[in-house]
GUFIRO-960187 format. One line per field, with one value per residue: residue number from 1; x, y, z of N, C-alpha, C, O in turn. Coordinates in nm, 4 decimals, always signed. Example, Ala and Ser with C-alpha at 12.3 -4.5 7.8 and 13.67 -1.06 7.14 Angstrom:
pos = (1:2)
n.xx = (+1.3190:+1.2850)
n.yy = (-0.5690:-0.2250)
n.zz = (+0.7800:+0.7080)
ca.xx = (+1.2300:+1.3670)
ca.yy = (-0.4500:-0.1060)
ca.zz = (+0.7800:+0.7140)
c.xx = (+1.3200:+1.2900)
c.yy = (-0.3300:+0.0030)
c.zz = (+0.7800:+0.7870)
o.xx = (+1.4236:+1.3409)
o.yy = (-0.3319:+0.1138)
o.zz = (+0.8465:+0.8039)
This chain:
pos = (1:2:3:4:5:6:7:8:9:10:11:12:13:14:15:16:17:18:19:20:21:22:23:24:25:26:27:28:29:30:31:32:33:34:35:36:37:38:39:40:41:42:43:44:45:46:47:48:49:50:51:52:53:54:55:56:57:58:59:60:61:62:63:64:65:66:67:68:69:70:71:72:73:74:75:76:77:78:79:80:81:82:83:84:85:86:87:88:89:90:91:92:93:94:95:96:97:98:99:100:101:102:103:104:105:106:107:108:109:110:111:112:113:114:115:116:117:118)
n.xx = (-7.8035:-7.8730:-7.8220:-7.5555:-7.4674:-7.3777:-7.6027:-7.8068:-7.7662:-7.9096:-8.1605:-8.0780:-7.9898:-8.2308:-8.3671:-8.2043:-8.2146:-8.4784:-8.7507:-8.6302:-8.5361:-8.4305:-8.2496:-8.1242:-7.9929:-7.8265:-7.6634:-7.5300:-7.3766:-7.2210:-7.2823:-7.4856:-7.8427:-7.9737:-7.7974:-7.8055:-8.0738:-8.0753:-7.9113:-8.0581:-8.2583:-8.1490:-7.9161:-7.5629:-7.3137:-7.0312:-6.6845:-6.5922:-6.8301:-6.9449:-6.7683:-6.8239:-7.0888:-7.0626:-6.9145:-7.1001:-7.3017:-7.1691:-7.0386:-6.8154:-6.6572:-6.5512:-6.7143:-6.9405:-6.8376:-6.7238:-6.4542:-6.2893:-6.2431:-6.1824:-6.4451:-6.5305:-6.4622:-6.6398:-6.8793:-6.7811:-6.7022:-6.9476:-7.0773:-6.9061:-6.7654:-6.5471:-6.5859:-6.8023:-6.6828:-6.5009:-6.6708:-6.7704:-6.5766:-6.5503:-6.3613:-6.2604:-6.2677:-6.4851:-6.3378:-6.0978:-6.1925:-6.2925:-6.0527:-5.8913:-6.0531:-6.0665:-5.7949:-5.7551:-5.9375:-5.8367:-5.5880:-5.6756:-5.8035:-5.5846:-5.4346:-5.6149:-5.6190:-5.3548:-5.3456:-5.5234:-5.3723:-5.1863)
n.yy = (-6.2957:-6.6167:-6.9196:-6.9079:-6.9429:-7.0278:-7.1133:-6.9881:-6.7232:-6.5527:-6.5280:-6.4056:-6.1629:-6.0537:-6.0216:-5.8327:-5.6199:-5.5513:-5.3457:-5.1790:-5.0356:-5.2440:-5.1622:-4.9421:-5.0581:-5.2426:-5.0649:-4.9449:-5.1618:-5.1944:-5.3555:-5.4945:-5.4477:-5.6607:-5.8704:-5.8746:-5.9435:-6.2034:-6.3380:-6.3077:-6.4763:-6.7235:-6.7892:-6.8549:-6.6239:-6.4829:-6.4689:-6.2013:-6.0515:-6.1774:-6.0950:-5.8179:-5.8240:-5.9370:-5.7359:-5.5233:-5.6354:-5.6572:-5.8927:-6.1521:-6.3188:-6.5755:-6.6892:-6.7611:-6.9268:-7.1198:-7.1593:-7.0855:-7.2745:-7.6237:-7.7845:-8.0060:-8.1694:-8.2583:-8.1120:-7.8532:-7.8682:-7.9048:-7.6589:-7.4721:-7.1750:-7.1900:-7.4252:-7.3484:-7.1585:-7.3240:-7.4939:-7.3203:-7.2989:-7.4183:-7.5826:-7.7592:-8.0908:-8.3070:-8.4617:-8.3200:-8.0768:-8.1638:-8.2554:-8.0205:-7.8514:-7.9914:-7.9783:-7.7001:-7.6472:-7.8128:-7.6924:-7.4423:-7.5170:-7.6161:-7.3808:-7.2281:-7.3832:-7.3540:-7.0791:-7.0699:-7.2004:-7.0181)
n.zz = (-2.8943:-2.9731:-3.1039:-3.2911:-3.6165:-3.9555:-4.0913:-3.9558:-4.0019:-4.1813:-4.0542:-3.8170:-3.9217:-4.0218:-3.7789:-3.6485:-3.8274:-3.8181:-3.8733:-4.0461:-4.3606:-4.6242:-4.8210:-4.7049:-4.4826:-4.6135:-4.7536:-4.5384:-4.4603:-4.6822:-4.8945:-5.1618:-5.1845:-5.2960:-5.2455:-4.9645:-4.9297:-5.0435:-4.8592:-4.6241:-4.6943:-4.6719:-4.8191:-4.8314:-4.7552:-4.9439:-4.8404:-4.8065:-4.7942:-4.5740:-4.3748:-4.3714:-4.2850:-4.0293:-3.9061:-3.9136:-3.7572:-3.5245:-3.4376:-3.3586:-3.6146:-3.5772:-3.3879:-3.5260:-3.7248:-3.5721:-3.5070:-3.2996:-3.1101:-3.1390:-3.2893:-3.4118:-3.7010:-3.9038:-3.8628:-3.8984:-4.1663:-4.2928:-4.2477:-4.3504:-4.4845:-4.6428:-4.7885:-4.9473:-5.1153:-5.2475:-5.3876:-5.5729:-5.7635:-6.0716:-6.1839:-6.0001:-5.8740:-5.6770:-5.4886:-5.4658:-5.3675:-5.1187:-4.9955:-4.9893:-4.8347:-4.5899:-4.5188:-4.4848:-4.2763:-4.0732:-4.0314:-3.9428:-3.7056:-3.5597:-3.5293:-3.3780:-3.1454:-3.0594:-3.0091:-2.7997:-2.6068:-2.5245)
ca.xx = (-7.8284:-7.8435:-7.7536:-7.4778:-7.4204:-7.4015:-7.7393:-7.9004:-7.7227:-8.0195:-8.2592:-8.0183:-7.9911:-8.3686:-8.3993:-8.1297:-8.2616:-8.6159:-8.8360:-8.5507:-8.5330:-8.3216:-8.1497:-8.0517:-7.9047:-7.7255:-7.5691:-7.4474:-7.2827:-7.1352:-7.3209:-7.6078:-7.9665:-8.0036:-7.7138:-7.8625:-8.1994:-8.0416:-7.8585:-8.1722:-8.3407:-8.0810:-7.7939:-7.4388:-7.2386:-6.8888:-6.6062:-6.5883:-6.9634:-6.9578:-6.6918:-6.8994:-7.2076:-7.0188:-6.8777:-7.2244:-7.3760:-7.0806:-7.0222:-6.6874:-6.6824:-6.5146:-6.8279:-7.0310:-6.7666:-6.6858:-6.3122:-6.2114:-6.2075:-6.2168:-6.5838:-6.5555:-6.4355:-6.7566:-6.9705:-6.7161:-6.7083:-7.0856:-7.1170:-6.7893:-6.7597:-6.4403:-6.6479:-6.8845:-6.5920:-6.4445:-6.7745:-6.7913:-6.4727:-6.5989:-6.2505:-6.2228:-6.3568:-6.5325:-6.2314:-6.0045:-6.2623:-6.2948:-5.9168:-5.8487:-6.1341:-6.0188:-5.6629:-5.7719:-6.0043:-5.7442:-5.4899:-5.7456:-5.8239:-5.4544:-5.4019:-5.7040:-5.5734:-5.2296:-5.3796:-5.5855:-5.2700:-5.1021)
ca.yy = (-6.3851:-6.7529:-7.0097:-6.8443:-7.0359:-6.9788:-7.1442:-6.8957:-6.5867:-6.4772:-6.5001:-6.3065:-6.0351:-6.0034:-5.9777:-5.7094:-5.5137:-5.5223:-5.2864:-5.0859:-5.0601:-5.3341:-5.0850:-4.8596:-5.1454:-5.2951:-4.9550:-4.9339:-5.2745:-5.1886:-5.4620:-5.4599:-5.4913:-5.7946:-5.9648:-5.8845:-6.0188:-6.3454:-6.3925:-6.3175:-6.5890:-6.8505:-6.8123:-6.8348:-6.5158:-6.5039:-6.4301:-6.0556:-6.0107:-6.2312:-6.0048:-5.6930:-5.8529:-5.9541:-5.6028:-5.4487:-5.6973:-5.6571:-6.0332:-6.2114:-6.4234:-6.7077:-6.7437:-6.8213:-7.0336:-7.2239:-7.1915:-7.0497:-7.4023:-7.7351:-7.8244:-8.1293:-8.1412:-8.2795:-7.9991:-7.7390:-7.8869:-7.8871:-7.5188:-7.3902:-7.0816:-7.2422:-7.5218:-7.2734:-7.1018:-7.4335:-7.5439:-7.2208:-7.3187:-7.5257:-7.6675:-7.8524:-8.2052:-8.3226:-8.5125:-8.2098:-7.9839:-8.2245:-8.2581:-7.8837:-7.8004:-8.0568:-7.9246:-7.5639:-7.6518:-7.8705:-7.5878:-7.3414:-7.5751:-7.6198:-7.2425:-7.1909:-7.4539:-7.2910:-6.9490:-7.0987:-7.2461:-6.9050)
ca.zz = (-3.0059:-2.9310:-3.1956:-3.3965:-3.7184:-4.0918:-4.1327:-3.8904:-4.0290:-4.2419:-3.9497:-3.7271:-3.9926:-4.0217:-3.6427:-3.6178:-3.9171:-3.7750:-3.9773:-4.1266:-4.5044:-4.6625:-4.8972:-4.6084:-4.4051:-4.7065:-4.7789:-4.4175:-4.4612:-4.7995:-4.9868:-5.2346:-5.1205:-5.3497:-5.1704:-4.8298:-4.9422:-5.0641:-4.7343:-4.5323:-4.7392:-4.6497:-4.8958:-4.7573:-4.8198:-4.9663:-4.7245:-4.7938:-4.7484:-4.4381:-4.2884:-4.3595:-4.2040:-3.8904:-3.8569:-3.8917:-3.6471:-3.4072:-3.4001:-3.3938:-3.7147:-3.5271:-3.3133:-3.6237:-3.7950:-3.4769:-3.5194:-3.1815:-3.0490:-3.2279:-3.2647:-3.4849:-3.8407:-3.9900:-3.8472:-3.9610:-4.3116:-4.3373:-4.2392:-4.3799:-4.5959:-4.7286:-4.8785:-5.0426:-5.2150:-5.3271:-5.4789:-5.6786:-5.8655:-6.1589:-6.2272:-5.8941:-5.8563:-5.5386:-5.4022:-5.4413:-5.2784:-4.9857:-4.9411:-4.9599:-4.7241:-4.4681:-4.4871:-4.4334:-4.1469:-3.9750:-4.0009:-3.8635:-3.5736:-3.4923:-3.4927:-3.2678:-3.0247:-3.0149:-2.9515:-2.6702:-2.5128:-2.4808)
c.xx = (-7.7828:-7.7643:-7.6833:-7.4260:-7.4464:-7.5456:-7.8422:-7.8671:-7.8353:-8.1246:-8.2064:-8.0181:-8.1303:-8.4059:-8.3301:-8.1799:-8.4000:-8.6967:-8.7606:-8.5483:-8.4102:-8.2112:-8.0614:-7.9495:-7.7933:-7.6194:-7.4772:-7.3405:-7.1815:-7.1588:-7.4484:-7.7305:-8.0064:-7.9236:-7.7697:-7.9913:-8.1716:-7.9938:-7.9704:-8.2624:-8.2649:-7.9555:-7.6723:-7.3588:-7.0945:-6.8142:-6.6052:-6.7212:-6.9864:-6.8865:-6.7672:-7.0226:-7.1695:-6.9802:-7.0030:-7.3015:-7.2972:-7.0683:-6.8827:-6.7139:-6.6499:-6.6265:-6.9249:-6.9656:-6.7233:-6.5386:-6.2292:-6.1614:-6.2487:-6.3562:-6.6129:-6.5488:-6.5586:-6.8535:-6.9120:-6.7256:-6.8478:-7.1234:-7.0085:-6.8053:-6.6526:-6.5004:-6.7325:-6.7966:-6.5334:-6.5465:-6.7984:-6.6898:-6.5098:-6.4887:-6.2084:-6.3214:-6.3875:-6.4225:-6.1305:-6.0656:-6.2601:-6.1568:-5.8687:-5.9244:-6.0888:-5.8847:-5.6747:-5.8351:-5.9164:-5.6390:-5.5530:-5.7678:-5.6941:-5.4131:-5.4861:-5.6607:-5.4455:-5.2547:-5.4400:-5.4857:-5.1896:-5.1648)
c.yy = (-6.5254:-6.8288:-6.9381:-6.9505:-6.9749:-7.0016:-7.0505:-6.7489:-6.4999:-6.4364:-6.3935:-6.1682:-5.9723:-5.9480:-5.8462:-5.5921:-5.4643:-5.4647:-5.1878:-5.1306:-5.1422:-5.2598:-5.0016:-4.9433:-5.2017:-5.1892:-4.9347:-5.0422:-5.2647:-5.3031:-5.4200:-5.5110:-5.6305:-5.9017:-5.9837:-5.9663:-6.1693:-6.4091:-6.4070:-6.4349:-6.7208:-6.8787:-6.7830:-6.7259:-6.5563:-6.4455:-6.2795:-6.0022:-6.0557:-6.1401:-5.8735:-5.7107:-5.8636:-5.8201:-5.5229:-5.5025:-5.6969:-5.7969:-6.0772:-6.3251:-6.5635:-6.7712:-6.8142:-6.9413:-7.1460:-7.2574:-7.1460:-7.1747:-7.5115:-7.7844:-7.9605:-8.0999:-8.1569:-8.1624:-7.8754:-7.7493:-7.8586:-7.7394:-7.4226:-7.3002:-7.1265:-7.3368:-7.4528:-7.2160:-7.2097:-7.4838:-7.4487:-7.2350:-7.4409:-7.6220:-7.7701:-7.9684:-8.2221:-8.3697:-8.4037:-8.1083:-8.0363:-8.2191:-8.1183:-7.8254:-7.8604:-7.9995:-7.7851:-7.5662:-7.7127:-7.7678:-7.4814:-7.3909:-7.5777:-7.4803:-7.1986:-7.2582:-7.3896:-7.1556:-6.9675:-7.1431:-7.1313:-6.8249)
c.zz = (-2.9679:-3.0359:-3.3105:-3.4912:-3.8555:-4.1347:-4.0681:-3.9191:-4.0862:-4.1405:-3.8533:-3.7914:-3.9921:-3.8846:-3.6090:-3.7020:-3.8754:-3.8903:-4.0656:-4.2726:-4.5422:-4.7394:-4.8044:-4.5310:-4.4930:-4.7354:-4.6587:-4.4143:-4.5747:-4.8961:-5.0594:-5.1586:-5.1703:-5.2745:-5.0298:-4.8319:-4.9580:-4.9338:-4.6309:-4.5692:-4.7402:-4.7294:-4.8078:-4.8278:-4.8511:-4.8467:-4.7010:-4.7395:-4.6052:-4.3387:-4.2651:-4.2709:-4.0570:-3.8282:-3.8236:-3.7713:-3.5161:-3.3478:-3.4435:-3.4934:-3.6653:-3.4452:-3.4072:-3.6914:-3.7020:-3.4811:-3.4009:-3.1123:-3.1470:-3.1925:-3.3257:-3.6329:-3.9281:-3.9829:-3.9141:-4.1128:-4.3641:-4.3452:-4.2844:-4.5018:-4.6944:-4.8320:-4.9846:-5.1532:-5.3051:-5.4296:-5.5955:-5.7912:-5.9494:-6.2040:-6.1225:-5.8868:-5.7077:-5.4444:-5.3682:-5.3463:-5.1354:-4.9212:-4.9023:-4.8404:-4.5921:-4.4246:-4.4241:-4.2944:-4.0377:-3.9342:-3.9114:-3.7208:-3.4944:-3.4458:-3.3739:-3.1378:-2.9717:-2.9520:-2.8135:-2.5654:-2.4561:-2.3717)
o.xx = (-7.6663:-7.6457:-7.7438:-7.3495:-7.5266:-7.6038:-7.9528:-7.9330:-7.8536:-8.1721:-8.2796:-8.0429:-8.1458:-8.4677:-8.3904:-8.1869:-8.4335:-8.7098:-8.8203:-8.5575:-8.2992:-8.0932:-7.9402:-7.8340:-7.6779:-7.5003:-7.3579:-7.2277:-7.0712:-7.0690:-7.5117:-7.7221:-8.0657:-7.9751:-7.7800:-8.0137:-8.2364:-8.0319:-7.9765:-8.3348:-8.3092:-7.8931:-7.6779:-7.3379:-7.0418:-6.8743:-6.6162:-6.7233:-7.0412:-6.9390:-6.7735:-7.0561:-7.2359:-7.0099:-7.0112:-7.3590:-7.3502:-7.0847:-6.8376:-6.7862:-6.7138:-6.6332:-6.9845:-7.0295:-6.6897:-6.5013:-6.1078:-6.0491:-6.3396:-6.3821:-6.7134:-6.6218:-6.5800:-6.9047:-6.9845:-6.7539:-6.8638:-7.1933:-7.0184:-6.8521:-6.6650:-6.4681:-6.7336:-6.8315:-6.5180:-6.5117:-6.8411:-6.7140:-6.5011:-6.5177:-6.1288:-6.4427:-6.3240:-6.4147:-6.0830:-5.9988:-6.2297:-6.1448:-5.8117:-5.8658:-6.0742:-5.8635:-5.6113:-5.7905:-5.9211:-5.6046:-5.4909:-5.7525:-5.6929:-5.3623:-5.4344:-5.6655:-5.4306:-5.1918:-5.4118:-5.5107:-5.1300:-5.1059)
o.yy = (-6.5473:-6.8008:-6.9110:-7.0382:-6.8825:-6.9196:-7.0351:-6.6595:-6.3860:-6.3229:-6.3031:-6.0680:-5.8531:-5.8421:-5.7580:-5.4789:-5.3476:-5.5288:-5.1209:-5.2497:-5.1133:-5.2913:-4.9921:-4.9035:-5.2075:-5.2197:-4.9097:-5.0181:-5.3186:-5.3434:-5.3211:-5.6048:-5.7088:-6.0092:-6.0966:-6.0495:-6.2520:-6.5218:-6.5067:-6.4869:-6.8183:-6.9830:-6.6968:-6.7343:-6.6512:-6.3801:-6.2349:-5.9179:-5.9809:-6.1117:-5.8242:-5.6228:-5.8064:-5.7943:-5.4616:-5.4262:-5.7312:-5.8179:-6.0431:-6.4190:-6.6602:-6.8936:-6.9157:-7.0443:-7.2552:-7.3729:-7.1662:-7.1784:-7.4927:-7.8218:-8.0229:-8.0149:-8.0760:-8.1180:-7.8003:-7.6503:-7.7953:-7.6981:-7.3025:-7.3430:-7.1042:-7.3281:-7.4954:-7.2236:-7.1889:-7.5125:-7.4903:-7.1883:-7.5541:-7.7298:-7.8592:-7.9485:-8.1594:-8.3223:-8.3958:-8.0593:-7.9622:-8.1822:-8.0997:-7.7580:-7.7888:-7.9748:-7.7565:-7.4944:-7.6691:-7.7570:-7.4359:-7.3144:-7.5452:-7.4642:-7.1386:-7.1963:-7.3728:-7.1208:-6.8908:-7.1259:-7.1453:-6.7273)
o.zz = (-2.9348:-3.0532:-3.4142:-3.4511:-3.8698:-4.2057:-4.1201:-3.8660:-4.0433:-4.1415:-3.8131:-3.7243:-3.9656:-3.8740:-3.5477:-3.6540:-3.8960:-3.9946:-4.1500:-4.3025:-4.4974:-4.7244:-4.8233:-4.5162:-4.4506:-4.7411:-4.6762:-4.3712:-4.5661:-4.9700:-5.0224:-5.0793:-5.0960:-5.2439:-4.9816:-4.7439:-4.8939:-4.9020:-4.5590:-4.4842:-4.8009:-4.7095:-4.7201:-4.9488:-4.7930:-4.7615:-4.5868:-4.6499:-4.5242:-4.2310:-4.1525:-4.1915:-3.9705:-3.7116:-3.7171:-3.6937:-3.4105:-3.2276:-3.5529:-3.4602:-3.7068:-3.4341:-3.3710:-3.7128:-3.7478:-3.4606:-3.4013:-3.0619:-3.2279:-3.0781:-3.2915:-3.6838:-4.0184:-4.0858:-3.9794:-4.1802:-4.4684:-4.4377:-4.2589:-4.6074:-4.8148:-4.9504:-5.1001:-5.2710:-5.4255:-5.5441:-5.7032:-5.9025:-5.9019:-6.2559:-6.1524:-5.8924:-5.6229:-5.3311:-5.2549:-5.2553:-5.0419:-4.8043:-4.7948:-4.7557:-4.4930:-4.3059:-4.3225:-4.2049:-3.9227:-3.8165:-3.8154:-3.6256:-3.3756:-3.3349:-3.2797:-3.0315:-2.8507:-2.8520:-2.7214:-2.4461:-2.3494:-2.3252)
């Protein structure tokens, strides 16, 4: 699988599922067929669903999220599952969402760099 990214996740799922029934594959993952259909059509999954998909596809989630190594904060923010979760909270304003997302991604990048140093 070439371009691993959140935006290509749906396409990758369709390719891996091939002609198999969507209900059967969704059941294997432990998600609903409606959720699988939405993701195959371009929706970003929540973190729990994303984890189940990565397990089923046998993909390291960090390869898709780009957090093994620092890739650039702007690109991470644009494709971040963290940002999706923040936007779902109706009580957070845009500035708070931006600040919290940046903080989480910077911490994740620092951790990834430290792990790489060992």
